[in-house]
N, C-alpha and C positions, 0 to 999 in steps of 0.2 A: 885842808879846804882853804883856797883864798877867797878873799872877797870878791875876786872878779869871777869866781867860778859859781854858778846857780847850785842850789841845792834842791832834793825833795824828800819831803816826809812820808813815811808810810805808817798806816795805821791800820791794826790788826785787832779787832776788839772781839774777846770771847765771852762765855758765859761769867767767867770768873777771872778773868785777866786781859788785860791790854797789853799788846806787843807793839812796838815802834822800832824804827831805825830810819836813821839820816843818810842820804846818798849824796856825794858832790858829782855833778854833772860835767865833765870838762872832757868831752869825747869819749870817756870812760864814764860807768857807774861805780863809784869808788863808796863802800861803806865806812862811814867815817863813826858812828856809833849805833848800836843798839840797846834796846832796853825793854822791860816788861814791866807792870805792876801786876803781882800775881796774889790770889787768895783774897779778891775781893768780897768783903761781906763776912769774911773768918777772921779768925786770931791769927797774927803772925803776916799780916798784909806788909809787902815789902816793894820799893823801888829796886830794883837790880840792874845797872848800867854796866855795858862792855864797850871796851874800846875797838880799835879796827882790826885788832888781831883775835879777836873773841874773849879776851880776859875780861873777868870782871873787875871794873874800875872803882866801882861804888855800890854800896847796899844802904839803903834808907828805910827804915820802919816808919810806916805811915799809919793813920786811923783812916779805914775807908769804909765805912758801913755800907755803902752801896756805890754804884757806878757814877753818879752823879757826882759824888765827893771824890771819887778815883780821878774822874776825867778833870776836874776843878784843879785837883792836886798837880796832874800832869801837864795843864795848860799851864801853869804858874811855873813849874820847872823847866818846861821847853822855853817860856820867855826869858827865863835868867840867862840861858846858854848862848854864849857868843856867838856859835854856830847859826843859831836861830834866824838871826838877820839874813843869812843868804838863802833862806827857803824862798822858794819861787812857786811851789805850789805843794799838795797834800794828796796823797792818795789812800783810798780807805778800802779794805775789802768788805764788800758787801755781800752775803752770803748768798739771798735771794733776790734773782733780778729778772724773773718769769720771762719774759720774751726777748730780754735785751741779749746782743750778741757780741758788744763790744763795750769797751769802759766807755764812761761818758762824765763829761763835766756836769757837777751838779748844778743844779737850777731850782728856781721854786717848784716848777713843774714836775720834774724828777723828785723832788722831796715829797710832794702832795703826791705821788705815786708811790713811793714806798713807804708813806703812812697806810695808803689806801690797801697795800698787799700785806700789810703786818699779819693777818690771820693765817698767811700761810707758811710762816715762820716765827710765832710768837716768842720761840727761845732767841733770837739772834737779831731779829730786824729792830727791835725798840731800843736794843742798847747801841745798835750801828747808828741809828737814826739821831740817836742821842750824842753822840761823837762828832757825827758831822753838823750837826747845828749848834754845838758848844764853840766848835772851831768857826764857824761861820758867824757867831756872836763876837768871838772875842777879835777875829781877824777876818772881815767881812769882805776887804778885796783882795784877801788870798785864795786863788783858784783851787778847787777841791774838785779831786775826779772819783768816782766810784766805779771799783773793778769787781764785777760779778761774779760769782764762784760758780754760778750754773753756765756761764755763757757758753764756755768749752764744749758743753753738751748738747747745744741747740742745733747741732750737725746731724745729731741722732734720727735715723729714719721714724715715720711716723709709728711703726709697726712698735719700735721700742720706747716710743713715749706715751703708748696708749695703757689706760688701765681700764681693765674689764668690769665697769660699773658703767651704769645708765649713762648712755651719750648725753643727756642735760647737762652732766656735770662737766663734762669736757669744754663746753661753751663758757663755764665758769674758771676754768684755767687748773682744773682737776687732771694733772697727768704726771707722768715721769719726769723729773726735771734733772737730777742728777746733781752733786755736790762737787766739793774738792777740784774744782776746775781749774783755778789759780795755779794748785800743784801740777794736775795734768798738763796744763800749757807749758809751764816752766820746763816740765821732763821732757817733752816733746822737742822742745827748744834746744837742750842739751844733749837729747839722744841724735839729735840732727848733726849736732857738732861734733858729738865723738864718733858717730857711724852714718855720714851722711845717706848712705843705700837704705839703712833702716826706714827712714819714712816713706819709703814706697811699700813697705811691708805691714804684716799684720803682729801689732804689738798689744800687749798685756801689760797695763800700769796697775801694780799693787801698792797702793798708799796705805801703808799699815802703821796707824798711831792709835792714839787713844779713840779716836774715830777712823773707821777703816772702810775703804772702798777699793774696788776692781774696776776698770774701766778697758773695755775693747775698743781699739784704735786700728782703723783702716786707712792708709797712706795719709796719715797725719790727722785724720778727723774719729770723733769720738762716735761708734756705731751703738755702744750699749754701756750703760755703768749700774753697778748694784745699788746703789742709794736711788731712791726714787721720789716721791712726791716730798718726803721729808728725810732729813739726814739719818732718820732711826730706821731706815730699811737696808735691807742686804744682808752683810754677814755679821755676826755677832760681833760686838765692839766692848770697849772698857765697861761702859754701865747702860749701852745702848741693847736693846735685844735683837736688832737686825730681824728679818722677817719671821713674821710669826702668823700661827693660824687667826685669821679675822674674828671667828667665832667665840676666841677667848674673851673678847670683849662683853659679848652676852652673858657668856658664863659667869664672869667676874661679878658684873653687874647683878645679877640673879642671885648669885650664893653669898656675895661679899658686900651688897651694896656699893660697889666701887661705881664712882662718877667719872665722867669723861676728864675731867682735871685731875683726878687721881691715876687714872690708865696713863695718861700723858707722862705724868710725872714716873710711873712706875718704868715705862718702857724707854726712857730717857735717861734715867738717873740711878735705878735701883737694879736695872737687870744686865743682861751682857756677862761678861767676867766676873764681876761681883756679884751679881745675882746667882749664878751657876755655882761660884766657888764659896760663896757665903763669907769670904775673908777678905779680897782685895781685888781691884779693877787692874792692877798691874800686872802685865805678864812677867816681869821680874821678879816679883813676888811669889807669883805661882810657881813658875819655874823650880824657885828655890825650894818650895814647900811639897812639890808634886810627888816627892818618894814617899813621903809620908802622910800625906792628905789626899785622899782618893777625891775629893771633890776639886783640889786645885789640879789635879792630875786630869780630870775629867773636863776641865774648863778649857787649860791648854790645848788639850784633843780634839775639843769641838771647835776650837779657833783655825786650828791647823786644818781640821778636816773641811771647814767649811771655804777656808781660801783654797783649797785644792780642788774642790768641787767646782768654784766658780770658775777657777783657770780653766778646767774642762770644759765648763759650758761655753766659756767665751773662745774658748779655739774652736767649739763647733760652730757658734756665731759667726767667727773669721773665715771658718773655711781652713783652718791650719793654724799654725803661730810660728813666728820667726823671731820674736825679741821678748822676755819679760823683764820686766822693771820693777826692782823691789825700791821702795822708798820711806820717807816718815820713820818716827823713831823706833818702832819694831823692824820695821823693813830693812832699816839702815844698819842697825846695831846689834842685831840677835842672829847669829848664824845657826844657833839650835832652831831657830822657828822656821828660818828660811829652808832649812835641812828636812825639817819635818813635813813643811808643807810641800815641797819638791820629791818627797818622797813617792815612789809608785808611779812617777810620771813620765817616766821612761819611755812610755808609747807615744808619746807626742812630741819626743826628740829633748827632754829636758834632762841633762844630767850635771850635776854640780861638781866642781872639783872641791876636793877637802881642803887641800890648805889655801886656795884663793877665798872661798867663804868664811874659813878660819878667822883670816885676817882683814874680812870686809872690804876685799878688793873690788876695785871699779867692774872689772868681769869675773865672774864667778862660776861661769860654767866649764865644764870640762873641754878640752879640744875635740874630744869625740862626740860630743853633743849637736844636734843639729842646730837646736834653738840657743840663741845666744842670752844668757841672764845676766843681768846687771846690777848694780847698785849704784842709784844716783841719789845725790843728797839734795833734797829738795830745797825750794828756798822760795816761801811766797810773797816775801818781802820784796826780795829781788824783782819778782815778776811783778809786783805792784808798781815799783819804781819804775822799772822797763816802758810798761803799760802809761804811765803818767809821761814820760819824757818823749813817747811816740805820740801821744795824743796832742800834746801843748808844744811838740816842737822844740823842745829845749837843748838839742844839740848833741844828742848821744849817738854814736856811731855804730853800736853793737857790740862792742868791747865791755867785759865787767871783770870787776876786782870784787868778787863777794867779800 
């Protein structure tokens, strides 16, 4: 990155990590470096930095008892980097955006609104707001942009947004929002580049990682998605329960005196694959143990079964299916899970090519299959950078070098 080229910094704050990336904007978006602080609040907190090629350049152990300490360390580290002088804007992933349909420049008014809606997402919003405010305090003249994970799904029809609870709650914003929107937006842009005709068809996006969701897309617009009012809804995930009987709340309150905060902790951090298996939240561990551990085998089968069921339901919502896209850590890297999910979906026109699937090819469907099945590596950081450069008109022409 030359001094004449503007740079964009992206920040993606999670519950126990902060990911960042720095892109040069010179007609193209070129990733100069990327990194993360992980295991915040736990032993073994590290700053790991990668270069343009994705190769780890440095690892530094840090003491970060909480997010505030980690953010302060990250700001000090960034300020010491020569490349930081070229930064013209910072883009933040903000998980919940309520009714926002586009990225927005951060203002006092927007921050006030984000503080107001923190009850809608108490696990993510306070930390994301803290990151934005820390950057504002350190660099008050540096433009910041909020990129909302819910924006992609604001195109959902009313019937898909409705929750079947008393109408008075809808007026308070209680509805299905959907998440993983930055990933979905990126996947649609990449799918359009790979297969321009696919945008006019019926697409299911399977974002399968620690957090997992499926989204039905018709003519480029989200019409339904498995996550709902919170990211805990939908299919089973690493530690999140996915959809469960709401009567369980009353049952556990009555039989175990479980409080609302305890239930929130359970369904978000103690359930899912971890809860079912009793051993791990990582599908790689569970697949390695399923031959000897029935609970691990059941957890793997539950994940694949639910994903297969959601694909079937969204094919019905779309009135058919033309393209299925696998993305995120599991979707991109596990031929076994993709194979099991697609098993018995031949009636929809889904047929995998064994060799293509085994090597994680871009197109893994068999030539005889009517539905194109693709593997696309998602990139939320690049999507944030694209959004920032578009909004602030920093000169991006639409070509990227991830």
